[in-house]
C-alpha positions in Angstrom: 108.1 -20.6 41.9 108.5 -23.9 42.7 105.2 -26.5 43.0 104.2 -27.9 45.9 101.6 -30.7 46.4 101.0 -33.0 49.7 97.8 -35.7 50.2 96.9 -37.4 52.9 93.6 -39.8 53.1 92.1 -42.7 52.2 92.8 -43.2 48.7 96.4 -43.9 46.6 98.5 -40.9 46.9 99.6 -41.4 43.8 96.6 -40.8 42.2 96.6 -37.4 43.8 100.2 -36.3 43.5 101.1 -37.3 39.9 98.1 -35.5 38.2 98.4 -32.4 40.8 102.3 -32.0 39.7 101.5 -32.2 36.1 99.1 -29.4 36.7 101.7 -27.4 38.8 104.5 -28.1 36.2 104.3 -24.2 34.6 105.5 -23.1 38.4 109.0 -25.3 37.8 109.9 -27.6 35.6 113.8 -28.3 35.8 113.4 -31.1 38.1 110.9 -33.2 40.1 110.3 -35.7 42.9 107.8 -37.1 45.0 107.9 -39.2 48.6 105.9 -41.4 50.5 105.8 -43.5 53.6 105.4 -47.2 53.0 105.7 -49.8 55.4 107.4 -47.3 58.3 109.9 -46.3 55.9 110.3 -42.8 53.6 110.5 -44.0 50.0 111.6 -40.9 47.2 112.2 -41.0 43.8 113.5 -37.6 42.1 114.7 -36.6 38.7 116.2 -34.2 36.8 113.7 -32.6 33.8 110.2 -32.5 33.6 107.1 -34.4 35.4 106.9 -37.1 32.3 111.0 -38.1 33.3 109.8 -38.7 36.7 107.0 -40.7 35.6 109.3 -43.0 33.5 111.6 -42.9 36.5 109.1 -44.4 38.8 108.3 -47.0 36.5 112.0 -48.5 36.0 112.6 -48.4 39.9 110.8 -50.5 43.2 108.7 -47.8 44.2 105.7 -48.2 46.3 102.3 -48.6 44.1 100.4 -47.4 46.9 100.2 -45.6 49.8 98.1 -42.6 51.9 100.5 -39.9 52.2 102.8 -38.2 50.6 104.4 -35.2 49.1 105.7 -34.0 45.9 107.4 -31.0 44.4 108.3 -29.6 40.5 111.5 -27.2 40.7 112.5 -24.0 39.5 116.3 -23.8 40.9 117.2 -21.0 42.8 120.3 -22.6 45.3 122.0 -25.4 43.2 121.6 -26.0 39.4 119.1 -28.8 38.2 119.9 -32.2 39.1 118.8 -35.5 40.6 120.9 -34.7 44.0 119.1 -30.9 44.1 115.3 -32.0 43.5 113.2 -32.0 46.3 111.9 -33.7 48.2 114.8 -33.5 50.7 115.7 -36.1 53.5 117.4 -35.9 56.9 120.1 -37.6 58.3 118.1 -40.5 59.8 115.8 -40.4 56.7 112.6 -40.2 58.8 112.0 -36.8 57.6 111.3 -35.4 54.5 110.6 -31.8 53.1 109.4 -30.1 50.2 109.7 -26.0 49.7 109.2 -23.3 47.8 110.8 -20.0 48.5 114.2 -19.0 49.7 115.9 -19.5 53.3 118.0 -16.4 53.2 119.9 -17.5 56.4 120.4 -21.3 55.2 124.6 -20.8 55.1 124.8 -19.7 58.9 122.4 -22.9 59.4 124.3 -25.2 57.5 127.6 -23.9 58.9 126.2 -24.6 62.5 124.9 -28.1 61.4 127.9 -29.5 59.4 129.8 -31.0 62.8 127.2 -33.4 63.5 124.8 -33.4 60.2 125.7 -34.5 56.5 124.2 -32.8 53.5 123.8 -34.4 50.0 122.7 -31.1 48.1 123.5 -27.5 47.1 120.2 -26.4 47.8 118.7 -24.2 51.0 116.1 -26.2 51.5 117.7 -29.1 52.9 118.6 -27.5 56.0 114.9 -27.5 57.2 114.8 -31.2 57.6 117.9 -30.9 59.2 116.7 -28.5 61.8 113.8 -30.6 62.4 115.8 -33.6 63.3 118.0 -31.5 65.2 114.8 -30.5 67.4 113.4 -34.0 67.7 116.8 -35.4 68.9 118.0 -32.7 71.1 114.9 -31.4 72.6 113.1 -34.9 72.7 109.8 -33.2 71.6 107.3 -34.6 68.9 107.0 -33.6 65.2 104.9 -30.8 65.7 107.0 -29.0 68.1 110.1 -29.6 66.2 108.9 -28.1 62.9 107.4 -25.1 64.8 110.9 -24.9 66.6 112.6 -25.3 63.2 110.4 -22.6 61.3 111.4 -19.7 64.0 115.2 -20.1 63.3 114.9 -19.9 59.6 114.5 -16.2 57.5 113.4 -15.9 54.2 110.4 -16.7 52.3 108.5 -20.5 52.0 105.7 -22.7 51.6 106.7 -25.5 53.3 105.2 -29.1 53.8 107.0 -31.9 55.8 106.3 -35.4 57.3 107.8 -37.7 59.6 107.8 -41.4 59.6 107.5 -41.8 63.3 104.3 -40.2 63.3 103.2 -41.4 59.7 99.5 -40.0 59.8 99.8 -36.1 59.1 101.7 -33.5 56.6 102.8 -30.4 58.6 102.7 -27.3 56.0 103.9 -23.6 56.6 103.8 -20.4 54.8 105.2 -17.1 54.9 105.4 -15.2 51.3 104.9 -18.0 49.0 101.4 -19.4 48.3 99.6 -22.4 50.0 96.5 -23.5 50.1 94.5 -26.6 51.3 91.9 -28.4 49.1 89.0 -30.2 51.3 88.2 -33.5 49.2 86.0 -36.4 50.8 88.5 -38.5 50.5 91.1 -36.6 52.2 92.9 -33.3 52.2 95.3 -31.8 49.5 98.1 -29.4 50.0 99.1 -27.0 47.0 100.8 -24.1 45.7 98.0 -23.1 43.3 94.5 -24.1 42.7 94.6 -25.8 39.1 96.3 -29.0 40.6 93.2 -29.1 43.0 90.5 -28.8 40.3 90.1 -32.8 39.6 89.3 -33.3 43.2 87.7 -30.3 44.8 86.8 -26.5 44.6 86.7 -26.0 48.1 90.2 -24.3 49.2 91.4 -22.8 52.5 93.8 -20.5 51.5 96.7 -20.3 54.1 97.8 -16.6 55.5 101.5 -15.9 56.4 102.2 -17.0 59.3 100.1 -20.2 59.6 101.4 -23.6 60.5 98.8 -26.3 59.5 98.6 -30.0 60.7 97.0 -31.6 58.2 95.5 -35.2 58.7 93.4 -37.7 57.1 90.0 -36.3 59.1 91.0 -33.1 60.2 92.8 -29.8 59.8 94.7 -27.7 62.5 95.6 -24.4 62.0 98.1 -22.1 64.1 99.4 -18.7 63.7 102.1 -17.7 66.2 100.9 -20.6 68.4 97.4 -19.4 68.5 94.9 -21.6 66.9 92.9 -20.0 64.2 89.8 -21.2 62.6 89.2 -21.0 59.1 86.2 -21.0 56.5 87.0 -22.5 52.9 86.2 -20.8 50.1 84.7 -22.3 46.8 86.3 -21.9 43.7 83.7 -21.5 40.6 86.5 -22.8 37.8 85.7 -25.3 35.5 88.1 -28.2 35.2 87.9 -28.0 31.5 89.3 -24.2 31.5 92.5 -25.8 33.0 92.9 -28.2 30.0 94.2 -28.0 26.3 90.9 -28.4 24.8 92.5 -29.7 21.2 94.7 -27.0 21.0 98.3 -27.6 20.5 99.4 -25.9 23.6 97.8 -24.1 26.4 99.1 -20.5 25.2 97.6 -20.7 22.0 94.0 -22.0 23.8 94.7 -19.1 26.0 95.0 -16.6 23.1 91.7 -17.8 21.6 89.9 -17.5 25.0 90.1 -13.8 25.1 86.9 -12.7 23.6 85.5 -14.7 26.4 87.8 -13.3 28.8 87.2 -9.4 28.3 83.2 -10.4 28.0 83.5 -12.1 31.8 86.0 -9.1 32.9 83.5 -6.7 31.8 80.2 -8.8 33.7 82.5 -9.0 37.0 83.6 -5.1 36.6 79.7 -3.7 36.2 78.4 -6.0 38.6 80.6 -4.2 41.4 80.6 -0.7 39.9 78.4 0.8 42.3 80.3 -0.5 45.2 83.8 0.3 43.8 82.6 3.8 42.9 81.4 5.0 46.2 84.8 3.8 47.8 86.8 6.4 46.1 87.6 10.1 46.6 88.2 12.5 43.3 91.2 14.4 45.2 93.5 11.1 45.5 96.5 10.5 43.3 96.7 7.2 41.7 100.0 4.8 41.9 100.3 1.8 39.5 102.7 -1.0 40.8 103.4 -4.3 39.2 105.8 -6.6 37.1 106.6 -7.7 34.0 103.3 -8.4 31.9 101.4 -7.0 34.7 103.3 -3.7 34.9 102.7 -3.0 31.0 99.0 -3.3 31.7 99.7 -0.6 34.3 101.0 1.5 32.0 98.1 1.3 29.5 96.1 2.4 32.6 98.1 5.2 33.2 97.3 6.4 30.0 93.6 5.7 30.1 93.2 7.1 33.8 94.9 10.7 32.8 93.0 10.3 29.7 89.2 9.4 30.6 89.4 10.2 34.2 92.0 13.3 34.3 93.9 11.9 37.6 97.2 12.0 38.1 98.8 8.6 38.0 102.5 7.2 38.8 103.6 3.5 37.6 106.3 2.1 39.2 107.9 -1.8 39.0 106.9 -3.0 42.0 110.3 -4.4 42.9 112.0 -1.0 42.5 109.0 0.7 44.5 109.1 -1.6 47.7 112.6 0.5 48.3 112.0 3.7 47.1 111.6 6.7 48.9 108.1 7.4 48.0 105.3 9.6 49.6 102.2 7.5 49.8 100.5 10.6 51.1 96.8 11.1 49.9 97.1 8.0 47.5 95.4 5.2 46.1 97.7 2.2 45.0 96.4 0.0 42.2 98.6 -3.1 42.8 98.3 -5.8 39.9 99.2 -9.5 40.1 97.7 -12.5 38.0 98.3 -14.7 40.8 97.9 -12.3 43.7 101.0 -13.7 45.1 104.0 -11.9 43.3 106.4 -11.1 46.1 107.5 -7.8 44.8 103.9 -6.6 44.4 102.9 -7.7 47.6 105.6 -6.3 49.5 105.2 -3.1 47.5 101.2 -3.1 48.6 102.2 -3.8 52.3 104.6 -0.9 52.5 101.8 1.7 50.6 99.2 0.2 53.3 101.1 0.8 56.4 102.3 4.5 55.2 98.7 5.2 54.5 97.6 4.4 51.1 94.6 2.8 50.1 94.7 -0.4 48.1 93.1 -1.8 44.9 94.2 -4.8 43.8 93.7 -6.2 40.2 94.1 -10.2 40.6 92.8 -13.6 38.8 93.2 -15.4 41.8 90.2 -15.0 44.7 91.5 -15.6 47.8 95.1 -14.6 47.0 97.1 -12.9 49.5 97.1 -9.5 47.7 93.2 -10.0 47.2 93.3 -10.8 51.3 95.3 -7.7 52.0 93.2 -4.9 49.5 90.8 -2.2 50.2 89.4 -3.3 46.8 89.4 -6.3 44.8 89.0 -5.9 41.3 88.7 -9.6 39.8 89.6 -9.9 36.5 88.0 -13.5 35.9 90.1 -14.8 33.7 90.2 -18.1 34.7 92.7 -20.6 35.2 95.7 -19.4 32.9 98.6 -22.5 32.6 101.0 -21.3 29.8 103.9 -19.0 31.6 103.6 -16.5 29.1 101.0 -14.3 30.1 98.3 -13.8 27.2 94.5 -13.6 28.6 95.3 -12.4 31.7 97.2 -9.3 30.5 93.6 -8.6 28.4 91.5 -8.9 31.6 93.6 -6.8 33.3 93.7 -4.2 30.5 89.7 -4.2 30.4 89.7 -3.6 34.1 91.9 -0.6 33.9 90.2 0.7 31.2 86.7 0.3 33.1 88.4 1.8 36.4 89.1 5.0 34.0 85.6 5.0 32.8 84.1 5.1 36.2 86.5 7.7 37.8 85.4 9.6 34.9 81.9 10.3 36.3 80.7 8.3 33.3 77.7 5.9 34.0 77.5 2.1 33.2 75.8 2.6 29.9 78.2 5.4 28.4 79.4 5.0 24.7 82.7 4.1 26.3 81.2 0.9 27.9 79.5 0.3 24.5 82.2 0.5 22.4 84.2 -1.7 24.8 81.4 -4.5 24.6 81.8 -4.7 21.1 85.7 -5.7 21.5 85.5 -9.4 22.0 83.9 -9.6 18.1 86.9 -7.5 17.0 89.1 -9.8 18.7 87.5 -12.6 17.3 88.3 -10.8 14.0 91.9 -10.7 14.6 92.2 -14.5 15.5 90.8 -15.2 12.3 94.2 -14.2 10.6 95.9 -16.9 12.8 97.3 -18.7 9.4 98.4 -15.4 7.7 100.2 -14.7 11.2 101.9 -17.8 11.0 103.0 -17.2 7.6 104.7 -14.0 8.9 106.6 -15.3 12.1 108.3 -17.8 9.5 110.2 -15.0 8.4 110.6 -13.4 11.9 112.1 -16.7 13.0 114.9 -15.9 11.1 115.8 -13.0 12.9 118.5 -12.5 15.9 117.2 -9.1 17.3 114.2 -6.8 16.9 112.5 -3.6 17.9 108.9 -3.1 18.8 107.8 0.3 18.3 104.7 2.1 19.0 103.8 5.8 20.3 101.2 6.8 22.9 98.9 3.9 24.0 100.6 1.3 21.5 104.3 1.7 23.0 103.0 -0.3 26.0 101.8 -2.8 23.4 104.9 -2.6 21.8 107.0 -3.4 25.3 104.2 -6.3 25.8 104.8 -7.5 22.2 108.8 -7.5 22.7 108.7 -9.5 26.0 106.5 -12.0 24.6 109.2 -12.6 21.4 111.9 -13.1 23.9 110.1 -15.0 26.7 109.5 -17.9 24.1 111.2 -17.7 21.2 114.6 -16.4 23.0 114.9 -13.8 20.0 116.4 -10.6 21.4 113.7 -8.1 21.3 113.5 -4.5 22.8 110.9 -2.0 22.7 111.2 1.8 22.0 108.9 4.5 21.5 109.2 5.2 18.2 110.1 8.9 18.2 112.9 7.7 20.1 114.6 5.7 17.5 116.2 8.7 16.1 117.9 9.3 19.4 120.4 6.2 19.2 118.7 3.2 18.5 118.6 3.8 15.0 122.2 2.9 14.7 121.6 -0.8 15.2 118.9 -1.0 11.8 120.3 -3.0 9.3 118.4 -5.4 6.8 119.1 -8.1 9.7 117.4 -6.4 11.9 113.5 -6.9 12.5 111.4 -3.8 13.2 107.5 -4.1 14.2 105.5 -1.0 14.2 102.3 -0.4 15.9 100.6 2.0 14.0 96.9 2.4 14.4 94.9 5.6 12.5 95.0 7.5 16.1 96.8 10.8 17.0 100.1 9.9 16.3 99.4 8.0 13.2 101.2 10.3 11.2 104.4 10.7 13.3 104.6 6.7 13.6 104.6 6.3 9.8 107.3 9.0 9.5 109.2 6.9 12.1 108.5 3.6 9.9 109.9 5.6 6.6 113.3 6.5 8.7 113.7 2.7 9.2 112.9 1.7 5.9 115.3 4.0 4.7 117.8 2.5 6.2 117.0 -0.9 4.7 115.3 -2.7 7.8 112.9 -5.1 7.6 109.7 -4.2 9.0 106.2 -5.7 10.1 103.0 -3.0 10.4 100.2 -3.8 12.5 97.8 -1.2 11.6 93.9 -0.5 10.8 94.7 1.8 7.9 94.9 1.2 4.5 98.5 2.2 3.7 100.6 -0.1 1.7 104.2 0.7 2.0 106.5 -1.1 -0.6 108.6 -3.9 1.6 106.9 -3.9 4.7 104.9 -6.6 5.5 101.1 -5.2 6.8 98.9 -7.1 9.2 95.7 -4.9 8.7 93.6 -5.0 12.3 89.8 -4.4 12.6 89.2 -0.7 12.8 88.0 0.1 16.5 88.0 3.7 18.5 91.6 5.1 19.0 91.4 4.2 22.8 90.7 0.6 22.5 93.3 -0.4 20.0 95.6 -2.4 22.3 93.0 -4.8 22.6 93.2 -5.8 19.0 96.5 -5.5 18.5 97.9 -7.1 21.5 96.6 -10.6 20.2 98.3 -10.1 17.0 101.5 -9.7 18.9 101.1 -13.0 21.1 100.3 -15.0 18.1 103.2 -13.9 16.4 105.7 -14.7 19.4 103.6 -18.1 19.7 104.2 -19.2 16.2 107.9 -18.0 16.0 108.8 -19.8 19.1 106.9 -23.2 17.6 108.7 -22.8 14.3 112.1 -22.5 16.2 110.9 -26.0 18.1 110.8 -24.3 21.7 108.4 -25.3 24.5 106.0 -22.3 24.2 104.1 -23.1 27.7 107.4 -23.7 29.5 110.0 -21.7 28.1 113.3 -22.0 29.8 114.5 -20.3 33.2 110.8 -19.0 33.7 108.0 -20.1 36.1 104.4 -18.6 36.3 104.3 -17.2 39.7 107.5 -15.4 41.1 107.0 -15.7 44.3 111.1 -15.1 45.1 112.6 -11.6 45.5 
């Protein structure tokens, strides 16, 4: 969940490391640091806090202004609190070896215990043991850096993306990957190592994704990759993202920009799916059962997918949290697993998919990143085509995921690409634009929301997963406690919490359960609860704040209700003074268990 960057080449490394780290900050932002080699010695600067604090620190100290090799890191803390000493990069005792790392070294305590008799440690992190292991191999084995690195990696357990260099061999960075993303960008001025694609966009769109077990030696003019000691040849892939997609474009925050990009995202995802419709359809068997697995926002998309697949395609569907599925005694026979992950690197989702595949399941992945690990390990890839999403709280990727799932349900039902289901979906971008035109009104409602400490999000049928996603957005970025319930379950316990100090947000379209949902709303109103209603009906209830949403076919209401809840959370967080793009304790890509 941390961000790693490295560069070796012919230009000034600072021109690469700093902008790349700024583009990786959504992966972790409690501390940051860089290391370079200058005049045969490693120079390190690291600081608790965000990249801006590191940049200020660099201007205050005697740090080299020019070098041709370097690594950098932005941290999401696991072992050890955020601090200057726990920030990466980390050094060995000789100060000739430095390391940055994303992941968890599960046996670091045992390794550290063995090394303490002859090594001094300066941090609480698990990462630091890697530098000392490499040092130990060079010292006792009298081997070169590459051999020492390989031997050190063979002694650690867990997950990692690692980049390291050695001042005695100052023309190379060695990196390795197991369970955490790492790519190499091919640039005409050298090579760039990174945890994620957005950091590479100012320099190149040609990337080589590393696979688990890969160890790469990156020099100014060449890349050498081995896996289990065997040299491997890899072709680069070309990323079609535009650099402007990773910029704010005049918006105050990335999150707001990405909410407003959703009409185009739905259009682009429809085009992407339709282009592979026949290919995907030819690979399915109608008698298979489906399992959807995901985490967080993607899990909520999966719940909507289940309802559409059952209603439209009439197939059996289970939905499982990936973090739970990987440890359950689950029967995967005669099944298709749909694994949903924005990054394609989510650790729990990857492992659940691997387990299902090992037990005979076919794998469909819904990913936003071409060339991601999940995509490469799947039988079928549904690319959601949302472009880079920089805001930590998912918005446009959720809509792209549910677009793909809705289309999958229609395809499996036997309907064709020109069916009424698809025609209705093609009208959705205009409807979302109508929702976004109410931005200022929703902002005014957020003023009231910001005064509450607790909230229920309530919906029935298709609106229940939407309620779950709305509640998640509010707590992720505003830090207001929010829970989602099926509205019909309120009377079975949660209604005890209702009072004038407790907010309830109802999502109630004019669908098959509309009257039931309004009855549930009245139960809350009778107990003097504060209520916000999202609906496409013209119903007016005294003392209830109503946000009127464009009318759409009942199966498509999640597409127009979700942006309202995203904007409501966004404006509430801004009013409360929170950093909506980088909320506390969160990171974009969860690559640790």
